[in-house]
N, C-alpha and C positions, 0 to 999 in steps of 0.2 A: 384796199378793199380786205373785207376778213374773208373767211371761207363761207359763211353765210349769206354774203353779197352785202353786207352793211359798209358803210364807207366812213373813213376817218382822217381827220386832217390833225398831224403830227409836225407839232413845230417848237421852237424854244422862242421864250421870251426874256428881254434883257431889261433888268430894272433900272430905274431911275435914280441911279446911286453914282458914287465915284469907283467902285469896282468892277462895273461892267458885270457884275453877277446874272446869272440866267436860269430858267429852269425847263424842263421839257414840258410840254402840256396836248392833251390830246381832246379833241372836240369832234362830235358827230357830225357828220353832212348828210345833207339829203339833196334830193335832185326835184326841183319844183314842178309844177304843170307845164311851165315853157322850156323845161329840159334845162335848168340852169342849176349850178350847184348853191347850196346855201348852208349855213355852218350853225349850229346848235350856240346859243348864248353862254353858256356855263359848260364848265369842263366835264367829259363823260364820266358818268357813274353808274352803267350800266342801263339807263333809262331806253325806252322805246316808243315810238309813235304809235297812239292808241289804234288800234283795229277797229273801232266802232264811233270814233270821234269823240266829240265833248256836248255835254249841254250849254244851252246860253248863258246859265246861271254859273257856270265854271270859268267860262272866257271872260264876260264882261266885267267891267271894274276899271280901276286906277293901274296903271302901269309905267315904271320907269322905260324911257323910248329913247333909243339911241342911232343916230343915223350915222352910218359911216360914209364920211363926205369922200368926193373923187381927189380933191387936192389938198391933203394931208400933208403938212409938211413936216421933213424930217431933216436934221443936221448931225445930231449926235443924241447921245443919251441923256443929255441936259436941257436938250433944245427941243424935243419932240412936242407936236402939235396935238395934244392928248383931246380926244372928243370927251365931253360930258354931257349924262342924259338929261331930256327934260322930261316932262310928266303929262301924260295924256289918258285919256278916259276913253274906253270902247264902251259905248251905248248900246242896247237894246235894239235900237232902232236903225243901227248899222252904220251910225255917224260917229266920228271922233271930235272930241271937244279937248279942251286944254291949250298946253305950249305949242301944239300942231293940231291943226284941223284937217279933216277928209272924211274918207268912207271907209267901212270895211265888209267883207262879207267871208262867209264860212259853209263849207260845203257839208251837206246832212251826212252822217254816219261816215266820216271822212276826219282826218285832222287837216286838212288842206284848207288854207284861208288866204285873202288876198287884202291888201290895204292900197289905197289910192289918196295921194297926196301931191298937190300941185299938178295933177293933171298927169302924174306917172303913176302906173298900177304896179304894185310889187307883189309878189307871188310865194307863198311858202307854206308853212304849218305850224300850229299850236303844239307845243310838246311840254309835258310836266317834267320839271327836272328838278334835282336837288342844287340849291344856290352853293355858292362858295363860302360861307359862313362858316364858324367853327359847329354850329348846329345842324348844318346841311338842310335846311329848311326847304320843303317840297313846294315850288311854285309854279304855276301856269306862265309858260314863256311862248314866245314865238319867235320866228326868224324867218325873213321873207328878203327875196332878191329882185330888183327892175332895173332897167337902166344902167347895169353893171356897178350896183351900189347895193348893199345889204343894210338893213334895219334890225335891230333887235328890240325885244319887248320882253320885261319881267313884271309879272305883277307883284303889287306892294304888298298886298294880304297873302298869307300863305293858302296854299291849296287845300280844299276839303273836299275830299272823295263823297261825300254824302249829298254835294250839289251837283255832281258828276255820274249820274246812274248810267249812263251808256258804256262807262267802263267798269262796269260790274254785272257779270253774267253768271248764271247758276242753272246748270242741266244734271243729267245724271252721271254725266264723265268729268266734268271740268268745273271748277271755279276759278275763275281770273279777277284778280283784284289789284286795282293800282293802291299805292300806300295809305293806310287810314288807321281805323281803331280797331281792335282786337278786345272783345270784352268778355267776361265770366261771370255768371250769376244762376245759381239755384241749380246746378249742373247743365247750363245750357250755354253755349259756345256762340257767339254773334260777331260776325265780320262786316263792317258798316253796318246797315240796317237788313243783313241776310243772316238768319238763323241756320247754323249746321245740323245737319239731321241726326239723332242720337246715335242710330241705327246703320249708319255710313263711314267708313275708315277714308280719312283724309289725309292728303300730305300738302304740308305747306309749304312751298320754296320761296325764298328770299329772291326778289327780283335784281337785288344787287349784287349777290354774292353767290347765286345759284346754289347755295347749300341748303337744306332741308332743315326744317326744325322738329325738335324731338321732346317730348314731354319725358321728365325723368321718371324711370320704372313704370312709364305708361300709366301715370295716375292722374287724371284728369278731375282734382280737386283744388279748392283756393288753397295758394300759397305754393303750389308745385312750380317748380323750376322750368323753365322752358331754354333747351340750349341748342347751338348750332352744331 
């Protein structure tokens, strides 16, 4: 547990090779509505649970679906019983179709969600994460736990913040924004669909590094360099 109360799973993974090589990995953990720990699908890269939940448009769609079975066999590095993902679709009517069928729900104004498959209800959270590709693509994911087993989901399409307006708030003191597009045109700066006011000073902080973004020589013109 970190000083801010966030939980992390730190472990090492052995590779399926002849040398027994391994690497240290860190995944964020959460406590679901049942009080059980559940683990984020991808390695930790600074992500946080949404404090306002997600829209239906942001979470519905096709997911890679990975069920961590209770009877995985492991003899040695070359004979591990590796799970492979199936494909499911979360529909807006609360049903799950595809390789696995069932139902799902999502709480309003919270990232909490449930999935029910074969009569077992799994509880957990939706979470926007960078995947582990070289491009670090932002994806909607979910992690749920039930009956002492964990299920992971990762949306096949990249996350679009414009579909998820509950993660975009603007008031006189704070602008909180999930990863998305920042554009500049004719002297106006726009983050997502929100235009920044010309007579207000803003500080933009990277959610991944915690570093501030600065304009070179404080010049807000086309071609200006932006640095951390």
